VEXKOLMI-754011 format. One line per 8 residues: number of its first residue (from 1); for each residue z, y, x of N, C-alpha, C, O, CB. Coordinates in steps of 0.2 Angstrom, whole numbers, plus 5000, padded with zeros to 4 digits. Glycine has a CB too. Example, Ala and Ser with C-alpha at 12.3 -4.5 7.8 and 13.67 -1.06 7.14 Angstrom:
2
1> 5039:4972:5066:5039:4978:5062:5039:4984:5066:5042:4983:5071:5045:4978:5057 ~ 5035:4989:5064:5036:4995:5068:5039:5000:5064:5040:5006:5067:5029:4997:5070
END
This chain:
233
1> 5025:5017:5229:5022:5012:5230:5026:5009:5234:5026:5003:5233:5016:5013:5231 ~ 5030:5011:5238:5034:5009:5240:5040:5003:5239:5042:4998:5242:5035:5012:5240 ~ 5043:5007:5234:5047:5003:5230:5044:4998:5226:5047:4992:5226:5050:5007:5225 ~ 5039:4998:5224:5035:4994:5218:5037:4988:5223:5040:4983:5221:5025:4997:5215 ~ 5032:4989:5230:5030:4986:5235:5036:4981:5236:5035:4975:5234:5028:4990:5241 ~ 5041:4982:5238:5048:4980:5240:5050:4975:5236:5053:4970:5238:5051:4984:5239 ~ 5051:4977:5231:5054:4975:5224:5049:4968:5221:5051:4963:5219:5054:4983:5217 ~ 5042:4969:5222:5038:4962:5224:5041:4957:5229:5042:4951:5228:5031:4963:5227
9> 5041:4961:5234:5041:4956:5240:5047:4950:5238:5047:4944:5237:5043:4959:5248 ~ 5055:4956:5237:5060:4955:5237:5062:4947:5230:5066:4942:5231:5063:4963:5234 ~ 5055:4950:5225:5056:4943:5219:5055:4939:5223:5060:4937:5224:5052:4942:5213 ~ 5048:4937:5226:5045:4932:5230:5050:4928:5235:5051:4922:5235:5041:4936:5234 ~ 5051:4933:5239:5057:4933:5245:5062:4927:5239:5062:4921:5241:5061:4943:5247 ~ 5066:4929:5234:5069:4926:5229:5069:4920:5226:5073:4916:5224:5068:4929:5226 ~ 5063:4919:5225:5058:4914:5221:5058:4908:5226:5061:4903:5225:5050:4916:5219 ~ 5054:4909:5232:5057:4907:5239:5061:4899:5238:5060:4892:5238:5062:4913:5240
17> 5065:4905:5240:5073:4902:5243:5074:4897:5236:5073:4891:5236:5081:4910:5244 ~ 5076:4902:5229:5076:4895:5223:5074:4892:5226:5078:4889:5230:5072:4895:5217 ~ 5067:4890:5226:5060:4884:5227:5064:4879:5229:5065:4874:5226:5054:4886:5232 ~ 5067:4883:5239:5068:4879:5247:5073:4874:5240:5073:4868:5239:5072:4885:5257 ~ 5079:4879:5236:5086:4874:5236:5085:4869:5233:5088:4864:5233:5093:4877:5234 ~ 5080:4870:5228:5080:4868:5224:5075:4860:5224:5074:4855:5220:5078:4873:5221 ~ 5075:4862:5231:5069:4853:5234:5071:4853:5237:5067:4851:5242:5061:4852:5237 ~ 5080:4852:5239:5081:4848:5243:5083:4844:5239:5085:4846:5233:5083:4848:5248
25> 5084:4837:5242:5079:4837:5249:5072:4834:5248:5069:4829:5245:5083:4833:5254 ~ 5070:4840:5252:5063:4840:5251:5059:4835:5247:5060:4829:5249:5062:4840:5258 ~ 5054:4836:5243:5053:4830:5240:5043:4830:5245:5041:4833:5250:5054:4830:5230 ~ 5041:4826:5242:5033:4828:5241:5028:4827:5231:5028:4822:5228:5029:4820:5247 ~ 5026:4833:5231:5025:4835:5224:5018:4832:5226:5016:4832:5231:5027:4842:5220 ~ 5016:4831:5217:5007:4830:5219:5005:4833:5213:5008:4832:5207:5002:4820:5219 ~ 5001:4839:5213:4998:4841:5211:4992:4837:5206:4987:4835:5210:4997:4843:5214 ~ 4991:4837:5200:4986:4832:5200:4987:4827:5199:4993:4824:5199:4982:4833:5204
33> 4979:4822:5200:4980:4814:5199:4985:4809:5197:4988:4805:5201:4979:4812:5203 ~ 4985:4810:5190:4987:4809:5185:4987:4800:5186:4982:4798:5187:4982:4812:5179 ~ 4992:4796:5187:4988:4789:5185:4983:4786:5191:4978:4782:5190:4983:4790:5177 ~ 4985:4789:5196:4979:4789:5201:4983:4788:5207:4980:4783:5210:4975:4796:5202 ~ 4988:4790:5209:4991:4791:5218:4998:4791:5216:5001:4794:5212:4989:4801:5223 ~ 5001:4786:5219:5009:4786:5221:5010:4787:5229:5006:4784:5233:5014:4780:5218 ~ 5019:4791:5229:5021:4793:5234:5028:4792:5235:5031:4791:5230:5019:4798:5234 ~ 5030:4793:5241:5039:4788:5240:5039:4797:5244:5034:4801:5246:5042:4777:5246
41> 5047:4796:5244:5052:4801:5246:5050:4802:5253:5048:4798:5256:5060:4799:5245 ~ 5052:4810:5255:5049:4812:5264:5058:4809:5267:5064:4811:5266:5047:4826:5266 ~ 5056:4805:5272:5060:4804:5278:5058:4808:5283:5052:4809:5284:5060:4797:5280 ~ 5063:4812:5289:5064:4818:5291:5065:4815:5298:5066:4809:5298:5071:4823:5288 ~ 5063:4819:5306:5066:4816:5312:5065:4822:5317:5060:4825:5316:5062:4809:5314 ~ 5070:4824:5322:5070:4831:5327:5070:4826:5331:5071:4820:5331:5076:4838:5328 ~ 5067:4830:5336:5065:4827:5345:5065:4831:5349:5062:4836:5349:5059:4823:5346 ~ 5069:4829:5354:5067:4837:5360:5063:4837:5359:5061:4834:5355:5067:4837:5368
49> 5057:4843:5363:5051:4844:5365:5048:4841:5370:5043:4838:5371:5050:4850:5365 ~ 5053:4841:5375:5052:4839:5382:5053:4829:5382:5051:4825:5387:5060:4844:5387 ~ 5054:4827:5378:5057:4819:5378:5053:4816:5370:5054:4812:5366:5068:4819:5377 ~ 5048:4822:5371:5042:4818:5364:5041:4811:5361:5045:4808:5366:5033:4818:5366 ~ 5040:4808:5359:5039:4800:5357:5031:4803:5355:5030:4808:5351:5045:4795:5350 ~ 5027:4801:5357:5018:4802:5355:5021:4796:5347:5026:4794:5345:5009:4797:5363 ~ 5013:4796:5344:5012:4793:5340:5015:4786:5340:5018:4784:5335:5006:4794:5339 ~ 5014:4785:5342:5015:4773:5343:5023:4775:5345:5028:4773:5342:5009:4767:5353
57> 5024:4780:5351:5033:4781:5348:5035:4779:5341:5037:4774:5337:5036:4789:5348 ~ 5035:4786:5340:5038:4786:5333:5040:4783:5329:5044:4782:5325:5036:4789:5330 ~ 5032:4780:5330:5033:4774:5324:5036:4769:5323:5036:4764:5319:5028:4770:5322 ~ 5041:4769:5330:5048:4763:5330:5052:4767:5331:5058:4764:5332:5049:4757:5336 ~ 5052:4775:5331:5058:4776:5330:5065:4777:5324:5068:4781:5328:5057:4780:5332 ~ 5067:4777:5322:5072:4779:5315:5072:4784:5312:5075:4788:5315:5078:4779:5316 ~ 5070:4785:5307:5069:4792:5302:5074:4794:5297:5074:4797:5291:5062:4791:5296 ~ 5081:4792:5301:5088:4794:5296:5091:4802:5299:5095:4804:5295:5095:4786:5298
65> 5089:4806:5303:5090:4812:5304:5092:4814:5297:5088:4814:5292:5085:4817:5308 ~ 5098:4817:5298:5101:4821:5289:5097:4826:5289:5097:4830:5294:5111:4826:5287 ~ 5093:4826:5284:5091:4834:5280:5093:4840:5284:5090:4844:5287:5095:4834:5273 ~ 5101:4840:5281:5105:4848:5288:5102:4846:5293:5095:4846:5293:5114:4849:5291 ~ 5104:4844:5297:5104:4844:5306:5094:4845:5305:5092:4846:5310:5109:4833:5311 ~ 5091:4845:5302:5083:4845:5303:5083:4852:5300:5083:4856:5305:5076:4838:5297 ~ 5084:4856:5294:5084:4862:5294:5088:4866:5296:5086:4872:5295:5084:4863:5289 ~ 5093:4864:5298:5100:4869:5304:5091:4868:5311:5087:4873:5311:5112:4861:5308
73> 5090:4864:5313:5086:4865:5322:5078:4868:5316:5075:4873:5317:5084:4854:5330 ~ 5078:4867:5314:5069:4873:5310:5074:4879:5310:5074:4884:5315:5064:4871:5298 ~ 5077:4879:5305:5080:4887:5305:5084:4889:5314:5081:4895:5316:5089:4887:5298 ~ 5087:4887:5317:5088:4890:5322:5088:4890:5328:5088:4896:5331:5090:4890:5321 ~ 5086:4883:5332:5080:4883:5338:5072:4877:5339:5071:4873:5344:5084:4881:5345 ~ 5069:4880:5332:5063:4879:5331:5059:4874:5339:5057:4869:5340:5060:4887:5329 ~ 5059:4881:5343:5054:4879:5348:5055:4875:5354:5050:4874:5358:5051:4884:5349 ~ 5061:4873:5355:5062:4867:5357:5063:4861:5357:5064:4858:5362:5063:4866:5358
81> 5062:4858:5349:5060:4853:5347:5054:4850:5342:5051:4854:5338:5065:4852:5346 ~ 5053:4845:5342:5048:4841:5340:5049:4842:5330:5055:4845:5329:5048:4832:5344 ~ 5048:4841:5328:5050:4838:5320:5043:4834:5317:5037:4835:5317:5052:4846:5314 ~ 5047:4828:5313:5042:4826:5311:5043:4822:5305:5049:4822:5303:5039:4824:5315 ~ 5040:4820:5301:5039:4819:5292:5034:4813:5291:5028:4813:5293:5035:4826:5286 ~ 5039:4808:5286:5036:4804:5286:5034:4801:5279:5039:4804:5276:5038:4801:5290 ~ 5031:4799:5275:5031:4796:5269:5025:4793:5269:5021:4794:5274:5033:4800:5262 ~ 5026:4789:5264:5018:4784:5260:5017:4784:5256:5021:4783:5252:5016:4779:5260
89> 5009:4785:5255:5004:4786:5249:5000:4780:5250:4998:4776:5255:5000:4793:5250 ~ 4999:4779:5240:4996:4772:5237:4991:4775:5230:4993:4777:5225:5004:4766:5234 ~ 4983:4773:5235:4980:4773:5228:4978:4770:5222:4972:4768:5222:4977:4774:5229 ~ 4981:4769:5217:4982:4767:5210:4975:4765:5208:4973:4761:5203:4987:4773:5206 ~ 4970:4769:5212:4964:4769:5205:4958:4766:5209:4960:4764:5214:4960:4779:5201 ~ 4952:4764:5207:4947:4762:5208:4942:4766:5210:4936:4765:5208:4947:4759:5203 ~ 4943:4771:5213:4939:4776:5217:4944:4780:5223:4950:4779:5223:4937:4782:5211 ~ 4939:4783:5227:4942:4786:5233:4946:4795:5229:4945:4798:5223:4934:4787:5241
97> 4948:4795:5234:4953:4800:5231:4952:4807:5238:4951:4805:5244:4963:4795:5230 ~ 4952:4811:5237:4951:4816:5244:4956:4820:5242:4956:4824:5238:4944:4821:5245 ~ 4962:4819:5246:4969:4823:5245:4968:4830:5249:4965:4828:5254:4975:4819:5248 ~ 4971:4838:5249:4973:4843:5251:4979:4844:5252:4982:4845:5247:4971:4847:5249 ~ 4983:4842:5257:4990:4842:5257:4991:4849:5260:4987:4852:5265:4993:4835:5261 ~ 4997:4851:5256:5001:4857:5260:5007:4858:5264:5012:4857:5260:5002:4862:5257 ~ 5010:4860:5269:5017:4859:5274:5016:4866:5273:5021:4866:5269:5017:4857:5283 ~ 5014:4871:5274:5018:4876:5274:5014:4881:5278:5008:4880:5280:5025:4874:5276
105> 5019:4886:5280:5014:4890:5286:5019:4887:5293:5024:4888:5295:5014:4902:5286 ~ 5015:4883:5295:5020:4881:5302:5010:4881:5308:5004:4882:5307:5026:4870:5300 ~ 5016:4880:5313:5012:4883:5321:5005:4878:5321:5000:4880:5320:5018:4882:5331 ~ 5008:4872:5324:5005:4867:5322:5006:4861:5317:5010:4860:5312:5005:4865:5327 ~ 5002:4858:5318:5004:4852:5313:4997:4844:5315:4991:4843:5315:5003:4856:5302 ~ 5002:4841:5316:4996:4835:5315:4999:4830:5311:5005:4829:5310:4992:4830:5323 ~ 4992:4826:5310:4995:4822:5301:4991:4816:5305:4986:4816:5309:4990:4825:5289 ~ 4996:4810:5304:4992:4804:5305:4990:4799:5299:4994:4799:5295:4995:4800:5309
113> 4988:4797:5298:4988:4791:5292:4987:4783:5293:4981:4780:5294:4982:4792:5288 ~ 4991:4779:5294:4992:4774:5294:4991:4766:5288:4994:4764:5284:4997:4777:5296 ~ 4986:4765:5290:4987:4759:5284:4984:4755:5289:4981:4757:5294:4982:4760:5275 ~ 4985:4747:5286:4988:4741:5287:4989:4739:5295:4987:4735:5298:4984:4735:5285 ~ 4993:4744:5296:4994:4744:5305:4987:4749:5308:4986:4752:5313:4994:4735:5310 ~ 4986:4749:5306:4978:4753:5308:4983:4763:5309:4987:4765:5305:4970:4751:5299 ~ 4979:4766:5315:4978:4771:5312:4972:4774:5312:4969:4775:5317:4982:4774:5314 ~ 4966:4775:5304:4965:4777:5303:4963:4784:5304:4958:4785:5307:4965:4775:5302
121> 4967:4789:5301:4965:4794:5300:4968:4799:5304:4973:4798:5307:4966:4794:5295 ~ 4965:4807:5306:4972:4810:5311:4969:4820:5309:4964:4822:5310:4971:4807:5323 ~ 4972:4822:5308:4969:4831:5304:4973:4834:5309:4978:4832:5311:4972:4834:5293 ~ 4969:4837:5311:4976:4844:5315:4976:4849:5310:4972:4848:5306:4974:4849:5325 ~ 4979:4855:5310:4982:4859:5307:4986:4866:5311:4986:4866:5317:4986:4856:5305 ~ 4987:4870:5307:4993:4874:5310:4990:4884:5310:4986:4884:5315:4995:4870:5319 ~ 4990:4887:5308:4993:4894:5309:4991:4898:5318:4988:4903:5320:5002:4893:5307 ~ 4993:4893:5319:4988:4894:5331:4982:4889:5331:4980:4888:5337:4995:4890:5340
129> 4980:4886:5327:4978:4882:5329:4969:4886:5325:4968:4888:5319:4983:4875:5327 ~ 4964:4886:5330:4957:4890:5327:4955:4888:5320:4957:4882:5320:4950:4887:5331 ~ 4953:4888:5315:4953:4887:5311:4944:4883:5310:4939:4886:5312:4954:4894:5308 ~ 4944:4876:5308:4940:4873:5308:4934:4875:5303:4936:4877:5297:4943:4867:5308 ~ 4928:4873:5304:4922:4877:5302:4919:4870:5297:4914:4871:5294:4916:4880:5309 ~ 4922:4864:5296:4921:4860:5290:4928:4864:5286:4933:4867:5288:4921:4850:5291 ~ 4925:4862:5281:4928:4861:5274:4927:4866:5270:4925:4871:5274:4936:4859:5274 ~ 4927:4868:5264:4926:4874:5259:4931:4881:5261:4937:4879:5262:4927:4872:5251
137> 4929:4886:5261:4930:4893:5259:4941:4892:5256:4945:4893:5260:4921:4897:5250 ~ 4941:4890:5252:4946:4889:5249:4949:4883:5254:4955:4883:5254:4945:4888:5241 ~ 4946:4879:5257:4951:4874:5260:4954:4877:5267:4960:4875:5269:4946:4868:5262 ~ 4951:4881:5268:4954:4884:5277:4957:4890:5273:4962:4893:5275:4946:4888:5285 ~ 4956:4893:5268:4959:4896:5270:4968:4897:5265:4972:4902:5264:4954:4902:5269 ~ 4969:4892:5263:4972:4886:5259:4978:4883:5263:4983:4882:5260:4968:4881:5256 ~ 4977:4882:5270:4981:4881:5277:4981:4873:5274:4985:4869:5277:4989:4886:5278 ~ 4978:4870:5269:4977:4861:5266:4973:4858:5275:4970:4861:5279:4968:4860:5256
145> 4974:4852:5273:4973:4846:5276:4970:4840:5273:4972:4834:5272:4979:4845:5277 ~ 4964:4841:5272:4960:4833:5271:4962:4827:5271:4964:4825:5276:4956:4831:5274 ~ 4962:4824:5267:4965:4815:5267:4962:4809:5266:4966:4805:5265:4968:4814:5262 ~ 4955:4807:5266:4951:4802:5261:4957:4797:5260:4960:4796:5265:4944:4799:5265 ~ 4959:4793:5254:4959:4785:5253:4952:4783:5250:4947:4785:5247:4966:4783:5248 ~ 4954:4776:5251:4950:4772:5248:4954:4769:5242:4960:4771:5240:4947:4767:5254 ~ 4951:4766:5240:4953:4764:5231:4956:4758:5233:4955:4755:5238:4946:4761:5224 ~ 4961:4758:5230:4968:4755:5231:4972:4755:5238:4978:4755:5239:4967:4747:5230
153> 4968:4757:5243:4971:4760:5250:4978:4762:5248:4980:4765:5243:4968:4767:5253 ~ 4982:4760:5253:4990:4762:5254:4992:4762:5261:4990:4757:5264:4996:4757:5250 ~ 4995:4767:5263:4995:4769:5271:5005:4774:5271:5008:4776:5267:4986:4776:5272 ~ 5006:4774:5278:5009:4779:5277:5009:4784:5282:5011:4783:5288:5014:4778:5276 ~ 5008:4790:5280:5007:4795:5284:5011:4799:5287:5015:4803:5284:5005:4797:5281 ~ 5012:4800:5294:5018:4804:5300:5016:4811:5301:5010:4813:5301:5017:4801:5309 ~ 5019:4813:5301:5017:4821:5301:5020:4827:5309:5025:4830:5307:5021:4824:5293 ~ 5017:4828:5314:5022:4830:5317:5023:4837:5317:5024:4837:5311:5021:4829:5322
161> 5024:4840:5318:5027:4846:5317:5029:4852:5323:5035:4852:5324:5032:4843:5313 ~ 5025:4856:5328:5030:4861:5332:5027:4867:5331:5022:4870:5330:5031:4859:5341 ~ 5033:4869:5332:5034:4880:5331:5034:4884:5337:5039:4884:5341:5043:4883:5328 ~ 5030:4888:5339:5030:4891:5344:5035:4897:5341:5039:4900:5345:5023:4892:5347 ~ 5034:4898:5337:5035:4905:5336:5042:4904:5331:5044:4899:5330:5028:4909:5331 ~ 5046:4910:5329:5050:4910:5324:5049:4911:5315:5053:4912:5310:5055:4915:5327 ~ 5042:4912:5316:5041:4915:5309:5036:4908:5307:5031:4906:5310:5037:4924:5309 ~ 5038:4904:5301:5038:4899:5297:5040:4899:5291:5043:4904:5290:5040:4896:5299
169> 5040:4896:5288:5039:4893:5279:5038:4885:5278:5033:4883:5279:5030:4896:5277 ~ 5041:4881:5276:5043:4877:5272:5048:4875:5269:5054:4876:5271:5042:4876:5273 ~ 5046:4871:5265:5051:4868:5258:5048:4862:5254:5049:4862:5248:5051:4874:5253 ~ 5044:4857:5257:5043:4851:5256:5035:4852:5259:5033:4856:5263:5044:4849:5248 ~ 5031:4847:5255:5023:4844:5255:5022:4845:5247:5026:4845:5242:5022:4835:5257 ~ 5015:4847:5247:5013:4846:5242:5004:4845:5242:5000:4848:5245:5016:4853:5238 ~ 5005:4840:5239:4993:4836:5238:4994:4840:5230:4998:4842:5226:4991:4821:5235 ~ 4989:4841:5233:4984:4844:5228:4975:4839:5227:4972:4836:5232:4983:4854:5234
177> 4974:4839:5221:4964:4836:5222:4962:4844:5220:4966:4848:5220:4960:4828:5214 ~ 4956:4844:5220:4951:4848:5221:4953:4850:5215:4947:4850:5214:4944:4846:5224 ~ 4956:4852:5208:4954:4856:5202:4961:4860:5204:4962:4866:5202:4954:4850:5193 ~ 4965:4857:5207:4976:4860:5207:4974:4869:5212:4975:4875:5212:4985:4850:5217 ~ 4971:4864:5217:4969:4868:5224:4964:4875:5221:4963:4880:5224:4965:4862:5231 ~ 4961:4874:5217:4955:4880:5216:4959:4883:5211:4958:4889:5209:4946:4877:5212 ~ 4964:4881:5208:4967:4883:5204:4973:4890:5206:4973:4896:5205:4970:4877:5201 ~ 4978:4886:5210:4979:4889:5215:4977:4895:5217:4979:4901:5215:4978:4887:5217
185> 4973:4891:5223:4971:4900:5224:4970:4903:5221:4970:4909:5222:4966:4901:5228 ~ 4966:4900:5213:4964:4910:5209:4969:4911:5208:4968:4917:5207:4959:4911:5201 ~ 4977:4910:5207:4980:4914:5205:4984:4917:5214:4988:4922:5214:4985:4909:5198 ~ 4983:4914:5218:4985:4917:5223:4981:4926:5224:4984:4932:5225:4983:4912:5228 ~ 4972:4922:5224:4969:4931:5221:4970:4936:5215:4968:4942:5214:4962:4932:5221 ~ 4972:4931:5210:4974:4936:5202:4981:4941:5208:4980:4947:5208:4978:4930:5192 ~ 4984:4939:5210:4992:4939:5213:4991:4948:5217:4993:4953:5216:4995:4930:5221 ~ 4985:4945:5223:4983:4951:5227:4980:4957:5224:4980:4962:5226:4979:4949:5233
193> 4976:4955:5218:4969:4959:5214:4976:4965:5210:4976:4971:5207:4961:4951:5207 ~ 4980:4961:5211:4984:4966:5203:4989:4969:5209:4992:4975:5207:4989:4961:5194 ~ 4991:4968:5215:4996:4973:5219:4991:4977:5219:4992:4982:5215:4999:4970:5227 ~ 4982:4978:5226:4981:4980:5227:4980:4985:5222:4982:4990:5223:4979:4978:5229 ~ 4976:4983:5215:4974:4988:5208:4981:4994:5207:4980:5000:5206:4974:4983:5199 ~ 4990:4990:5207:4993:4995:5209:4993:5001:5212:4994:5007:5210:4994:4994:5211 ~ 4993:4996:5219:4992:5003:5225:4986:5009:5224:4986:5015:5225:4990:5000:5235 ~ 4979:5006:5219:4974:5010:5220:4976:5016:5214:4973:5022:5214:4967:5005:5220
201> 4979:5015:5209:4981:5018:5202:4987:5023:5205:4986:5029:5204:4983:5013:5194 ~ 4991:5021:5208:4997:5025:5209:4995:5031:5215:4996:5037:5215:5004:5020:5211 ~ 4990:5027:5219:4985:5033:5222:4985:5038:5220:4989:5042:5220:4980:5034:5222 ~ 4977:5037:5216:4977:5040:5211:4978:5046:5205:4974:5050:5202:4978:5038:5210 ~ 4986:5044:5203:4991:5046:5200:4991:5051:5203:4989:5056:5200:4996:5043:5199 ~ 4995:5052:5209:4996:5054:5216:4993:5060:5217:4996:5066:5217:4994:5050:5220 ~ 4987:5060:5218:4976:5065:5222:4978:5067:5214:4980:5073:5215:4963:5059:5226 ~ 4978:5065:5208:4976:5069:5202:4980:5074:5202:4978:5080:5201:4976:5065:5196
209> 4989:5071:5202:4994:5076:5199:4993:5083:5204:4992:5089:5203:5003:5073:5200 ~ 4993:5079:5210:4993:5086:5215:4988:5090:5215:4988:5096:5217:4993:5085:5222 ~ 4981:5086:5213:4973:5092:5211:4976:5096:5204:4971:5098:5202:4964:5087:5210 ~ 4979:5096:5202:4980:5099:5194:4987:5104:5193:4990:5107:5188:4981:5092:5189 ~ 4988:5103:5199:4997:5105:5200:4994:5111:5208:4996:5116:5210:5006:5094:5204 ~ 4990:5109:5209:4985:5115:5216:4983:5122:5213:4983:5128:5214:4976:5111:5218 ~ 4979:5116:5208:4975:5122:5202:4978:5127:5198:4975:5133:5198:4973:5120:5196 ~ 4983:5125:5196:4988:5126:5191:4992:5132:5196:4996:5136:5192:4992:5119:5190
217> 4992:5133:5202:4996:5136:5209:5003:5135:5204:5005:5140:5201:4994:5145:5213 ~ 5006:5128:5203:5016:5128:5201:5017:5125:5207:5013:5121:5209:5020:5122:5194 ~ 5023:5128:5210:5025:5126:5214:5030:5123:5216:5031:5121:5222:5025:5128:5216 ~ 5036:5123:5210:5038:5117:5208:5035:5111:5205:5038:5106:5204:5040:5119:5205 ~ 5029:5113:5202:5022:5106:5202:5023:5102:5208:5023:5096:5210:5013:5109:5203 ~ 5023:5107:5211:5017:5107:5219:5026:5098:5221:5025:5092:5222:5016:5122:5229 ~ 5032:5103:5222:5037:5101:5226:5039:5093:5218:5041:5087:5219:5043:5111:5228 ~ 5039:5094:5214:5040:5087:5213:5032:5080:5215:5032:5074:5215:5044:5086:5204
225> 5029:5085:5215:5022:5080:5215:5025:5077:5226:5025:5071:5228:5010:5087:5214 ~ 5026:5081:5230:5026:5079:5238:5035:5072:5234:5034:5066:5234:5029:5089:5246 ~ 5038:5074:5232:5045:5068:5229:5042:5062:5228:5042:5057:5231:5049:5070:5220 ~ 5037:5064:5222:5036:5057:5220:5030:5054:5226:5030:5048:5227:5033:5056:5211 ~ 5026:5059:5230:5021:5053:5234:5029:5051:5238:5029:5045:5236:5013:5058:5240 ~ 5034:5052:5242:5039:5049:5245:5042:5045:5243:5046:5042:5247:5043:5051:5246 ~ 5043:5042:5238:5044:5039:5233:5039:5032:5232:5040:5027:5231:5044:5043:5229 ~ 5033:5035:5233:5029:5029:5230:5024:5028:5237:5019:5025:5237:5023:5031:5220
233> 5025:5031:5242:5018:5029:5247:5025:5026:5253:5023:5024:5258:5011:5039:5250
END
């Protein structure tokens, strides 16, 4: 099972790496919201942790940090910097929209939505923050941040990212509606179920084979099963 698990993890790592390369420059990907939501490209900014601007100051700063510099700082020295993202949103429909925004696996995330020059929403998240009690089970377990946009409302999204650890995952911004978020969660659960079943079946096979060989008194069979155990476990 170790070999199978290693192969699966390697495949996932290669897939994520390929997705990150394909997504450069990082983009805002919308899942669902057909003919309802417009987004802009993603701008980045990096500042020193001890001289970082607050939300009012960062709005006056230039978001012209090259993507390569943003990625290098995030990869090599994340704990001494504050990372900012900026993009625009516009609801072009006649209905209010609930957005589920995913930024990846990051320690601290603060989202600010500014409309007509006013800060109208603030949402906090991150893997090192206690999970908020409000929100559905799926929202909490997918690490998405909810954002409500009124009909025909437009605004600017500013996102502050702080990393206290070296472990993170980020390859852009994904925005889901309810339907696509639930579908993504179902696919994740299906993958976990497949891996769990594969692990369980391999263990059942091992113990059944071991029992049969012991019942028949076959020393060579037991030796082969031991070798199989070393490979799969």
